[in-house]
N, CA, C and O atoms as CSV, one atom per row, in Angstrom:
chain,resi,resn,atom,element,x,y,z
A,1,THR,N,N,-70.864,117.101,17.549
A,1,THR,CA,C,-70.134,117.703,18.657
A,1,THR,C,C,-70.986,117.786,19.919
A,1,THR,O,O,-70.460,117.692,21.028
A,2,ILE,N,N,-72.298,117.960,19.760
A,2,ILE,CA,C,-73.164,118.029,20.945
A,2,ILE,C,C,-73.220,116.667,21.634
A,2,ILE,O,O,-73.196,116.581,22.861
A,3,GLU,N,N,-73.294,115.612,20.836
A,3,GLU,CA,C,-73.326,114.266,21.428
A,3,GLU,C,C,-72.012,113.960,22.140
A,3,GLU,O,O,-72.023,113.360,23.215
A,4,ALA,N,N,-70.891,114.357,21.566
A,4,ALA,CA,C,-69.585,114.147,22.214
A,4,ALA,C,C,-69.526,114.916,23.529
A,4,ALA,O,O,-68.997,114.411,24.519
A,5,ARG,N,N,-70.058,116.118,23.544
A,5,ARG,CA,C,-70.092,116.929,24.761
A,5,ARG,C,C,-70.952,116.238,25.817
A,5,ARG,O,O,-70.588,116.205,26.993
A,6,ALA,N,N,-72.087,115.690,25.401
A,6,ALA,CA,C,-72.974,114.985,26.328
A,6,ALA,C,C,-72.277,113.756,26.916
A,6,ALA,O,O,-72.395,113.487,28.111
A,7,LYS,N,N,-71.565,113.026,26.092
A,7,LYS,CA,C,-70.846,111.839,26.580
A,7,LYS,C,C,-69.732,112.232,27.541
A,7,LYS,O,O,-69.468,111.531,28.517
A,8,LYS,N,N,-69.086,113.349,27.262
A,8,LYS,CA,C,-68.028,113.839,28.156
A,8,LYS,C,C,-68.619,114.192,29.520
A,8,LYS,O,O,-68.053,113.839,30.555
A,9,LEU,N,N,-69.760,114.889,29.522
A,9,LEU,CA,C,-70.422,115.219,30.778
A,9,LEU,C,C,-70.848,113.953,31.506
A,9,LEU,O,O,-70.641,113.831,32.713
A,10,TYR,N,N,-71.433,113.024,30.791
A,10,TYR,CA,C,-71.886,111.763,31.385
A,10,TYR,C,C,-70.735,111.052,32.102
A,10,TYR,O,O,-70.914,110.505,33.190
A,11,SER,N,N,-69.564,111.067,31.485
A,11,SER,CA,C,-68.403,110.380,32.069
A,11,SER,C,C,-67.897,111.055,33.342
A,11,SER,O,O,-67.162,110.439,34.113
A,12,LYS,N,N,-68.277,112.299,33.569
A,12,LYS,CA,C,-67.828,113.044,34.745
A,12,LYS,C,C,-68.822,112.997,35.908
A,12,LYS,O,O,-68.543,113.521,36.987
A,13,ILE,N,N,-69.965,112.378,35.693
A,13,ILE,CA,C,-70.970,112.294,36.755
A,13,ILE,C,C,-70.543,111.241,37.769
A,13,ILE,O,O,-70.161,110.126,37.416
A,14,GLU,N,N,-70.619,111.629,39.041
A,14,GLU,CA,C,-70.162,110.752,40.128
A,14,GLU,C,C,-71.217,109.693,40.472
A,14,GLU,O,O,-72.407,109.892,40.230
A,15,PRO,N,N,-70.766,108.567,41.039
A,15,PRO,CA,C,-71.681,107.451,41.338
A,15,PRO,C,C,-72.888,107.833,42.195
A,15,PRO,O,O,-73.972,107.288,41.991
A,16,HIS,N,N,-72.730,108.757,43.153
A,16,HIS,CA,C,-73.875,109.081,44.017
A,16,HIS,C,C,-75.021,109.707,43.232
A,16,HIS,O,O,-76.167,109.636,43.677
A,17,ILE,N,N,-74.753,110.312,42.089
A,17,ILE,CA,C,-75.824,110.857,41.252
A,17,ILE,C,C,-76.582,109.717,40.573
A,17,ILE,O,O,-77.808,109.757,40.470
A,18,PHE,N,N,-75.850,108.704,40.111
A,18,PHE,CA,C,-76.492,107.547,39.479
A,18,PHE,C,C,-77.319,106.748,40.484
A,18,PHE,O,O,-78.232,106.022,40.092
A,19,GLU,N,N,-77.008,106.874,41.781
A,19,GLU,CA,C,-77.809,106.204,42.804
A,19,GLU,C,C,-79.155,106.893,42.995
A,19,GLU,O,O,-80.127,106.256,43.402
A,20,LYS,N,N,-79.216,108.190,42.704
A,20,LYS,CA,C,-80.436,108.971,42.906
A,20,LYS,C,C,-81.272,109.144,41.639
A,20,LYS,O,O,-82.484,109.345,41.714
A,21,PHE,N,N,-80.620,109.065,40.471
A,21,PHE,CA,C,-81.278,109.379,39.215
A,21,PHE,C,C,-80.987,108.326,38.149
A,21,PHE,O,O,-79.925,107.704,38.134
A,22,SER,N,N,-81.950,108.149,37.270
A,22,SER,CA,C,-81.680,107.475,36.010
A,22,SER,C,C,-81.200,108.584,35.084
A,22,SER,O,O,-81.926,109.546,34.833
A,23,VAL,N,N,-79.981,108.454,34.577
A,23,VAL,CA,C,-79.375,109.493,33.748
A,23,VAL,C,C,-79.250,108.951,32.330
A,23,VAL,O,O,-78.799,107.824,32.123
A,24,ALA,N,N,-79.655,109.765,31.354
A,24,ALA,CA,C,-79.599,109.334,29.957
A,24,ALA,C,C,-79.280,110.520,29.060
A,24,ALA,O,O,-79.480,111.677,29.430
A,25,ILE,N,N,-78.785,110.206,27.884
A,25,ILE,CA,C,-78.589,111.192,26.838
A,25,ILE,C,C,-79.670,110.924,25.800
A,25,ILE,O,O,-79.768,109.820,25.266
A,26,LYS,N,N,-80.476,111.935,25.519
A,26,LYS,CA,C,-81.609,111.755,24.614
A,26,LYS,C,C,-81.604,112.818,23.520
A,26,LYS,O,O,-81.067,113.913,23.689
A,27,ASP,N,N,-82.214,112.466,22.403
A,27,ASP,CA,C,-82.431,113.455,21.358
A,27,ASP,C,C,-83.392,114.506,21.886
A,27,ASP,O,O,-84.333,114.194,22.617
A,28,SER,N,N,-83.149,115.742,21.513
A,28,SER,CA,C,-84.034,116.824,21.920
A,28,SER,C,C,-84.059,117.877,20.818
A,28,SER,O,O,-83.411,117.733,19.781
A,29,PHE,N,N,-84.810,118.920,21.063
A,29,PHE,CA,C,-84.873,120.049,20.140
A,29,PHE,C,C,-84.686,121.331,20.935
A,29,PHE,O,O,-85.322,121.538,21.968
A,30,ALA,N,N,-83.813,122.179,20.440
A,30,ALA,CA,C,-83.665,123.521,20.986
A,30,ALA,C,C,-84.530,124.448,20.146
A,30,ALA,O,O,-84.721,124.213,18.953
A,31,GLN,N,N,-85.048,125.490,20.762
A,31,GLN,CA,C,-85.858,126.457,20.020
A,31,GLN,C,C,-85.089,127.753,19.854
A,31,GLN,O,O,-84.428,128.224,20.780
A,32,THR,N,N,-85.182,128.319,18.672
A,32,THR,CA,C,-84.534,129.596,18.427
A,32,THR,C,C,-85.478,130.714,18.815
A,32,THR,O,O,-86.693,130.610,18.645
A,33,GLY,N,N,-84.907,131.776,19.334
A,33,GLY,CA,C,-85.649,132.993,19.636
A,33,GLY,C,C,-87.020,132.787,20.231
A,33,GLY,O,O,-87.558,131.680,20.208
A,34,SER,N,N,-87.574,133.830,20.751
A,34,SER,CA,C,-88.939,133.738,21.243
A,34,SER,C,C,-89.821,134.754,20.533
A,34,SER,O,O,-91.023,134.833,20.782
A,35,GLY,N,N,-89.217,135.519,19.658
A,35,GLY,CA,C,-89.984,136.541,18.959
A,35,GLY,C,C,-90.249,136.169,17.524
A,35,GLY,O,O,-91.354,135.749,17.178
A,36,ALA,N,N,-89.238,136.321,16.680
A,36,ALA,CA,C,-89.425,136.148,15.239
A,36,ALA,C,C,-89.602,134.688,14.831
A,36,ALA,O,O,-90.368,134.401,13.910
A,37,LEU,N,N,-88.917,133.765,15.491
A,37,LEU,CA,C,-88.982,132.356,15.081
A,37,LEU,C,C,-89.304,131.441,16.259
A,37,LEU,O,O,-88.537,130.512,16.515
A,38,PRO,N,N,-90.376,131.649,16.973
A,38,PRO,CA,C,-90.617,130.845,18.172
A,38,PRO,C,C,-90.893,129.374,17.895
A,38,PRO,O,O,-90.827,128.554,18.811
A,39,LEU,N,N,-91.196,129.029,16.673
A,39,LEU,CA,C,-91.522,127.638,16.363
A,39,LEU,C,C,-90.382,126.898,15.681
A,39,LEU,O,O,-90.506,125.702,15.416
A,40,GLU,N,N,-89.284,127.570,15.392
A,40,GLU,CA,C,-88.138,126.947,14.733
A,40,GLU,C,C,-87.430,126.023,15.724
A,40,GLU,O,O,-86.985,126.469,16.781
A,41,LYS,N,N,-87.326,124.738,15.381
A,41,LYS,CA,C,-86.679,123.759,16.262
A,41,LYS,C,C,-85.392,123.273,15.625
A,41,LYS,O,O,-85.339,123.004,14.425
A,42,ILE,N,N,-84.354,123.164,16.447
A,42,ILE,CA,C,-83.044,122.710,15.989
A,42,ILE,C,C,-82.725,121.401,16.714
A,42,ILE,O,O,-82.791,121.364,17.943
A,43,PRO,N,N,-82.384,120.335,16.006
A,43,PRO,CA,C,-82.028,119.075,16.677
A,43,PRO,C,C,-80.869,119.282,17.648
A,43,PRO,O,O,-79.922,120.014,17.361
A,44,SER,N,N,-80.964,118.624,18.799
A,44,SER,CA,C,-79.951,118.766,19.832
A,44,SER,C,C,-79.880,117.478,20.647
A,44,SER,O,O,-80.497,116.472,20.297
A,45,LYS,N,N,-79.134,117.524,21.716
A,45,LYS,CA,C,-79.041,116.424,22.684
A,45,LYS,C,C,-79.260,117.003,24.064
A,45,LYS,O,O,-78.818,118.113,24.361
A,46,ALA,N,N,-79.946,116.245,24.908
A,46,ALA,CA,C,-80.165,116.651,26.292
A,46,ALA,C,C,-79.742,115.528,27.216
A,46,ALA,O,O,-79.927,114.350,26.908
A,47,MET,N,N,-79.177,115.898,28.343
A,47,MET,CA,C,-78.929,114.928,29.397
A,47,MET,C,C,-80.138,114.994,30.316
A,47,MET,O,O,-80.514,116.070,30.782
A,48,THR,N,N,-80.744,113.846,30.573
A,48,THR,CA,C,-81.949,113.812,31.389
A,48,THR,C,C,-81.669,113.117,32.713
A,48,THR,O,O,-80.884,112.172,32.795
A,49,PHE,N,N,-82.338,113.618,33.745
A,49,PHE,CA,C,-82.196,113.083,35.102
A,49,PHE,C,C,-83.593,112.777,35.621
A,49,PHE,O,O,-84.389,113.688,35.849
A,50,LYS,N,N,-83.889,111.502,35.807
A,50,LYS,CA,C,-85.190,111.097,36.347
A,50,LYS,C,C,-84.952,110.601,37.770
A,50,LYS,O,O,-84.316,109.570,37.988
A,51,ALA,N,N,-85.474,111.353,38.725
A,51,ALA,CA,C,-85.289,111.001,40.129
A,51,ALA,C,C,-85.976,109.680,40.434
A,51,ALA,O,O,-87.088,109.424,39.973
A,52,GLN,N,N,-85.303,108.846,41.215
A,52,GLN,CA,C,-85.858,107.540,41.527
A,52,GLN,C,C,-86.877,107.590,42.664
A,52,GLN,O,O,-87.740,106.717,42.759
A,53,LYS,N,N,-86.783,108.620,43.539
A,53,LYS,CA,C,-87.690,108.666,44.682
A,53,LYS,C,C,-88.514,109.948,44.768
A,53,LYS,O,O,-89.538,109.968,45.450
A,54,THR,N,N,-88.094,111.017,44.096
A,54,THR,CA,C,-88.813,112.284,44.177
A,54,THR,C,C,-89.002,112.828,42.765
A,54,THR,O,O,-88.538,112.231,41.793
A,55,GLY,N,N,-89.673,113.939,42.663
A,55,GLY,CA,C,-89.811,114.610,41.376
A,55,GLY,C,C,-88.541,115.387,41.044
A,55,GLY,O,O,-87.598,115.402,41.835
A,56,PRO,N,N,-88.511,116.022,39.895
A,56,PRO,CA,C,-87.313,116.720,39.439
A,56,PRO,C,C,-87.146,118.136,40.008
A,56,PRO,O,O,-86.120,118.773,39.767
A,57,GLU,N,N,-88.127,118.632,40.750
A,57,GLU,CA,C,-88.126,120.029,41.166
A,57,GLU,C,C,-86.964,120.387,42.089
A,57,GLU,O,O,-86.366,121.452,41.935
A,58,LYS,N,N,-86.634,119.517,43.045
A,58,LYS,CA,C,-85.541,119.820,43.982
A,58,LYS,C,C,-84.197,119.890,43.258
A,58,LYS,O,O,-83.367,120.752,43.548
A,59,PHE,N,N,-83.999,118.987,42.330
A,59,PHE,CA,C,-82.747,118.985,41.562
A,59,PHE,C,C,-82.665,120.250,40.711
A,59,PHE,O,O,-81.607,120.873,40.633
A,60,ALA,N,N,-83.767,120.632,40.078
A,60,ALA,CA,C,-83.800,121.853,39.262
A,60,ALA,C,C,-83.491,123.074,40.122
A,60,ALA,O,O,-82.724,123.945,39.710
A,61,ALA,N,N,-84.075,123.142,41.298
A,61,ALA,CA,C,-83.828,124.280,42.196
A,61,ALA,C,C,-82.366,124.310,42.643
A,61,ALA,O,O,-81.753,125.376,42.704
A,62,HIS,N,N,-81.817,123.153,42.950
A,62,HIS,CA,C,-80.405,123.080,43.345
A,62,HIS,C,C,-79.511,123.655,42.247
A,62,HIS,O,O,-78.621,124.457,42.529
A,63,LEU,N,N,-79.742,123.255,41.018
A,63,LEU,CA,C,-78.899,123.727,39.919
A,63,LEU,C,C,-79.109,125.211,39.629
A,63,LEU,O,O,-78.165,125.901,39.244
A,64,ARG,N,N,-80.312,125.704,39.804
A,64,ARG,CA,C,-80.551,127.144,39.611
A,64,ARG,C,C,-79.771,127.980,40.617
A,64,ARG,O,O,-79.415,129.123,40.334
A,65,HIS,N,N,-79.502,127.406,41.802
A,65,HIS,CA,C,-78.762,128.121,42.847
A,65,HIS,C,C,-77.266,127.822,42.827
A,65,HIS,O,O,-76.535,128.274,43.709
A,66,ALA,N,N,-76.812,127.080,41.852
A,66,ALA,CA,C,-75.375,126.785,41.727
A,66,ALA,C,C,-74.644,128.060,41.301
A,66,ALA,O,O,-75.266,129.045,40.904
A,67,ASP,N,N,-73.327,128.021,41.391
A,67,ASP,CA,C,-72.511,129.164,40.959
A,67,ASP,C,C,-71.524,128.687,39.911
A,67,ASP,O,O,-70.518,128.069,40.258
A,68,PRO,N,N,-71.782,128.957,38.634
A,68,PRO,CA,C,-72.867,129.763,38.079
A,68,PRO,C,C,-74.165,128.957,38.026
A,68,PRO,O,O,-74.137,127.726,38.045
A,69,PRO,N,N,-75.301,129.653,37.959
A,69,PRO,CA,C,-76.595,128.966,37.882
A,69,PRO,C,C,-76.693,128.100,36.625
A,69,PRO,O,O,-76.176,128.451,35.565
A,70,VAL,N,N,-77.362,126.972,36.772
A,70,VAL,CA,C,-77.576,126.054,35.651
A,70,VAL,C,C,-79.076,125.992,35.389
A,70,VAL,O,O,-79.865,125.674,36.279
A,71,MET,N,N,-79.451,126.299,34.162
A,71,MET,CA,C,-80.860,126.313,33.797
A,71,MET,C,C,-81.173,125.121,32.896
A,71,MET,O,O,-80.441,124.821,31.953
A,72,GLY,N,N,-82.251,124.470,33.202
A,72,GLY,CA,C,-82.724,123.366,32.385
A,72,GLY,C,C,-84.236,123.464,32.282
A,72,GLY,O,O,-84.815,124.530,32.493
A,73,TYR,N,N,-84.866,122.357,31.959
A,73,TYR,CA,C,-86.327,122.333,31.888
A,73,TYR,C,C,-86.816,120.961,32.325
A,73,TYR,O,O,-86.076,119.978,32.301
A,74,ILE,N,N,-88.066,120.923,32.720
A,74,ILE,CA,C,-88.682,119.669,33.161
A,74,ILE,C,C,-89.661,119.217,32.092
A,74,ILE,O,O,-90.527,119.974,31.654
A,75,LYS,N,N,-89.504,117.965,31.683
A,75,LYS,CA,C,-90.385,117.371,30.680
A,75,LYS,C,C,-90.573,115.901,31.021
A,75,LYS,O,O,-89.601,115.190,31.275
A,76,ASN,N,N,-91.808,115.449,31.027
A,76,ASN,CA,C,-92.119,114.042,31.328
A,76,ASN,C,C,-91.500,113.596,32.651
A,76,ASN,O,O,-90.972,112.489,32.755
A,77,ASP,N,N,-91.570,114.461,33.653
A,77,ASP,CA,C,-91.075,114.177,35.001
A,77,ASP,C,C,-89.558,113.940,35.047
A,77,ASP,O,O,-89.058,113.263,35.945
A,78,GLU,N,N,-88.835,114.502,34.073
A,78,GLU,CA,C,-87.383,114.431,34.041
A,78,GLU,C,C,-86.821,115.848,33.996
A,78,GLU,O,O,-87.405,116.734,33.371
A,79,PHE,N,N,-85.693,116.058,34.657
A,79,PHE,CA,C,-84.978,117.316,34.515
A,79,PHE,C,C,-84.056,117.158,33.310
A,79,PHE,O,O,-83.311,116.182,33.217
A,80,CYS,N,N,-84.108,118.120,32.386
A,80,CYS,CA,C,-83.366,118.037,31.132
A,80,CYS,C,C,-82.383,119.199,30.999
A,80,CYS,O,O,-82.720,120.355,31.257
A,81,LEU,N,N,-81.167,118.863,30.594
A,81,LEU,CA,C,-80.151,119.868,30.293
A,81,LEU,C,C,-79.820,119.764,28.817
A,81,LEU,O,O,-79.183,118.803,28.385
A,82,ASP,N,N,-80.251,120.751,28.040
A,82,ASP,CA,C,-79.910,120.765,26.626
A,82,ASP,C,C,-78.468,121.222,26.495
A,82,ASP,O,O,-78.088,122.241,27.073
A,83,LEU,N,N,-77.664,120.489,25.750
A,83,LEU,CA,C,-76.233,120.770,25.677
A,83,LEU,C,C,-75.835,121.589,24.454
A,83,LEU,O,O,-74.643,121.785,24.213
A,84,ARG,N,N,-76.794,122.065,23.684
A,84,ARG,CA,C,-76.475,122.866,22.496
A,84,ARG,C,C,-75.704,124.127,22.850
A,84,ARG,O,O,-74.784,124.500,22.122
A,85,THR,N,N,-76.047,124.792,23.940
A,85,THR,CA,C,-75.412,126.069,24.262
A,85,THR,C,C,-74.311,125.951,25.314
A,85,THR,O,O,-73.839,126.961,25.836
A,86,VAL,N,N,-73.905,124.733,25.623
A,86,VAL,CA,C,-72.806,124.520,26.568
A,86,VAL,C,C,-71.512,124.410,25.772
A,86,VAL,O,O,-71.412,123.599,24.851
A,87,ASP,N,N,-70.528,125.222,26.124
A,87,ASP,CA,C,-69.217,125.136,25.484
A,87,ASP,C,C,-68.434,123.970,26.076
A,87,ASP,O,O,-68.683,123.561,27.210
A,88,ASP,N,N,-67.497,123.442,25.316
A,88,ASP,CA,C,-66.658,122.347,25.812
A,88,ASP,C,C,-65.957,122.731,27.107
A,88,ASP,O,O,-65.767,121.894,27.989
A,89,GLU,N,N,-65.573,124.003,27.219
A,89,GLU,CA,C,-64.876,124.481,28.406
A,89,GLU,C,C,-65.789,124.529,29.634
A,89,GLU,O,O,-65.300,124.612,30.761
A,90,GLN,N,N,-67.085,124.480,29.433
A,90,GLN,CA,C,-68.041,124.557,30.538
A,90,GLN,C,C,-68.484,123.188,31.058
A,90,GLN,O,O,-69.200,123.111,32.056
A,91,VAL,N,N,-68.075,122.133,30.406
A,91,VAL,CA,C,-68.521,120.794,30.802
A,91,VAL,C,C,-68.077,120.469,32.228
A,91,VAL,O,O,-68.856,119.905,32.997
A,92,GLN,N,N,-66.854,120.810,32.589
A,92,GLN,CA,C,-66.370,120.517,33.937
A,92,GLN,C,C,-67.180,121.278,34.986
A,92,GLN,O,O,-67.542,120.708,36.015
A,93,GLN,N,N,-67.466,122.554,34.740
A,93,GLN,CA,C,-68.287,123.331,35.673
A,93,GLN,C,C,-69.683,122.736,35.808
A,93,GLN,O,O,-70.235,122.671,36.906
A,94,LEU,N,N,-70.236,122.312,34.711
A,94,LEU,CA,C,-71.562,121.708,34.727
A,94,LEU,C,C,-71.543,120.407,35.522
A,94,LEU,O,O,-72.451,120.141,36.309
A,95,ALA,N,N,-70.510,119.604,35.315
A,95,ALA,CA,C,-70.377,118.351,36.072
A,95,ALA,C,C,-70.260,118.637,37.569
A,95,ALA,O,O,-70.862,117.939,38.385
A,96,GLU,N,N,-69.492,119.655,37.926
A,96,GLU,CA,C,-69.344,120.002,39.342
A,96,GLU,C,C,-70.682,120.421,39.955
A,96,GLU,O,O,-70.986,120.060,41.092
A,97,ALA,N,N,-71.470,121.174,39.209
A,97,ALA,CA,C,-72.788,121.582,39.705
A,97,ALA,C,C,-73.687,120.355,39.911
A,97,ALA,O,O,-74.347,120.226,40.942
A,98,VAL,N,N,-73.704,119.476,38.938
A,98,VAL,CA,C,-74.527,118.249,39.048
A,98,VAL,C,C,-74.040,117.408,40.224
A,98,VAL,O,O,-74.849,116.945,41.029
A,99,ASN,N,N,-72.752,117.210,40.330
A,99,ASN,CA,C,-72.190,116.347,41.367
A,99,ASN,C,C,-72.326,116.923,42.772
A,99,ASN,O,O,-72.218,116.188,43.754
A,100,SER,N,N,-72.561,118.227,42.878
A,100,SER,CA,C,-72.695,118.840,44.196
A,100,SER,C,C,-74.058,118.551,44.848
A,100,SER,O,O,-74.274,118.888,46.012
A,101,TYR,N,N,-74.957,117.936,44.107
A,101,TYR,CA,C,-76.282,117.593,44.641
A,101,TYR,C,C,-76.129,116.442,45.632
A,101,TYR,O,O,-75.662,115.362,45.268
A,102,LYS,N,N,-76.517,116.673,46.870
A,102,LYS,CA,C,-76.333,115.656,47.920
A,102,LYS,C,C,-77.619,115.206,48.572
A,102,LYS,O,O,-77.593,114.274,49.376
A,103,LEU,N,N,-78.758,115.833,48.258
A,103,LEU,CA,C,-80.019,115.480,48.947
A,103,LEU,C,C,-80.543,114.132,48.559
A,103,LEU,O,O,-81.587,113.709,49.056
């Protein structure tokens, strides 16, 4: 279901985003808790955005200031959105936040 959600999000990304980023769906790991089980990893899927001309920081900041805010992480110079905790109903909102990036 996470991979299907990732593919659904991918299909909603507008062309101007693909002009700025290499976008991919990759295997990832989500971590449970930060107290009792900080090392427990759960297989997941992440959508990654690798900027073609700049680093990932501006894109991450843009999404943090979206309404609602979108939180991801930066790894290997890519901005990553883990889709494990995204509900199917939130995919459209997430796509709108991603597509609103114009810089």
